[in-house]
N, C-alpha and C positions, 0 to 999 in steps of 0.2 A: 612638504614633499619634494619641492624643487631643490632644496639645500642638502638633501641626503646624497651621500657619495654613490650609493648603489641605485641602479635604475629600478623603478617600480613598474611592474607589468600588471595591468588590470585585466582580469579574465572575467568577462561578462557572460553569465550563463542563463540569465533570465531578464527580469524587468529591471532596468536602470532608470530610476526616476528620483526626483528630488536630490538628496545628498549623494546617492549612488551615481546619479548622472554627473554631478559635479566632480566627484572623485575620479571617475573614469576619464573625464576631460583633463584633469590635472596630472594623471599618470603619465609616465614617460612613454609607455607603449600600451596599446589596448588591443586585445584579441577578443573577438566576440563569437559566441556560439551562433549557429544559424537560427537558433530560437530566441536570441536576444531581442528585446524591445526597449526602445529609448523614448523618453518624453519628459517634458517639463509641465505637467498639467497644473501645477501650482500657480502658473501665471493666470489661470482662469479665475482665481479668487484674490487677485491683486498681490502678486509676488513678482520677483524679478528673475530674469534669466542670468546667465553668466557671460561676461565678455570673452571668456576662454573659448566659447563656441564660435564667436566671431573670428577670433585669432586663428583657430584651427580650420574653420570651414568657409570663411568668407561671410560678408555681411548679408548677401542674398539668402544663403542657406540658413544662417543664424536667424534671420528675420522670419523665414518661412516656418521654422519649427518653434522658435522662441516666442513669436507673437500669437500663436494659436494654441500651444500646448498639445498639439496633435502627437500621436504615437508614430514612430517610424521603426522599420525593421533594420536588421544588421546589414543587409545589402545597401540600404540607403545610407546608413552610417559610414559604410566603407566608401560609397560613391562620393560623398561630400568630404571625405578626408578625416572623419572623426575617429575611425578605428583603423588599425594597421592591417588587420586580416580577419576574415570570417572563416570559421572552421565548423565541421560537423559537431553537433552538440556533445556527442559521446567522446569526442577527441579533444575537447577544450583544454582540460588540465594537462593532458599529455603534450599538446602543442605548445602550451604556455611554458611548461617545464623544459621542453626542447629549446625554446628561444632563450630561456634563462641560462641553460647549459651552454648554448652557443656564445652568449655574451660573456660567460665565465671563462671562455677560452682566451679572451682578450686580456692582456695584462691589466691588473687593477688600476694602476695610475692612468692608463689610457681611457678606461671606462669612466673613471671619476672625473678626469679633466675634460673629456669630450662631452659628458653630460653637463658639466659646468659651463662649457662654451655655449651649448645649445640653450640652456635654461637662463643663464645670466645674460646672454645675448638677446634672448626673447624679452626679458625684463627691461634691458637697456633700450630696446627699440620702442618702448612705449607701453608694453603690456602692463607693467607695474603701475603706471599712472592710470591706465584704464581700469585696473582692478580696484584702485583706490576710489576712483569715481563710481565704480559699480557698488562699492560698499556704501557710499553716501546715498546714492540713488536707490539702492536696495532697501536701506533703512526707511527712506521715504515711502517706498512701495509697501513695505510691511506695516507701516503706521498709518497708511491711507485707509479710509473707510468711506463707503458709500452705501446706498440702500441695497444694492446687490450683495455686497459682502455681508452686511448685517443680516440680510434674509438667509444667506447661506449658513451663517453661524447659528441663527435661530433654528433653522431646519435641523442642523446637527444636534443641537441641544434637545430639541423636542422629539425628533423622529429617528435620530441615530446617524451613523456614518454612511450607511448604504443610501439613505434618502438624500443626504448631503451630496454624495458623489453623483447620484442620479441628477440632482438639480444642477450641479456644477457642470458635469460632463454631458448630460443628456442632449442639450442643444447642438453639440458638436458631432452627434452620431448620425449616420455612420462616418467614421474618419476615412481619409483618403488612402491610408496605408496602415499596416500593423494589425493587431489581433481584433480590433473593432471596426475594421474596414468592411465595406459591403462584400468584397470578395471573400474575406475570412469568415464572415458570418454565413455566407452561402455555402462555403466548403464545410463548415461545422454542421450546418443543417443537413447536408447531403450525407455526412458520416453517420447520422442517426438512423 
């Protein structure tokens, strides 16, 4: 993605988890709907986070969200520097296209070269080495097994994905923010 001459704008309209979370991290720009939710819950079953979050948001924010797998909303993603802008849900694609059109007003060589300066500079500053390390440590994380992980997989095989997710994520409920927070659950209850 970083070697493409054209900028990539991620328009996040809902849940960005797992690979979707990583792709929006790697995009050149990210616009989030006010309904967007971000998380890396896979860390709860021995998986890895991405160093890109540390590069974008700083190590304190990356550790806060990457070590728990907790969900966070678009406003938090904006506050920590992970997204460029938060827009009303129904305006997401319109705003994303407006940004693309604005970038298209700049002469193509300037866009291509300025993206290269940003992305190659980022890589030269050490992000590339960190991503290589992430790959090696991520492989270790994915190949690590303990009783907890084996129990999770056994639950998935015998009882299905819903039971697996309840066992994996249940101890983390309610979360401090996002759709599974105490505040969100209370609001949902009041709507009924």
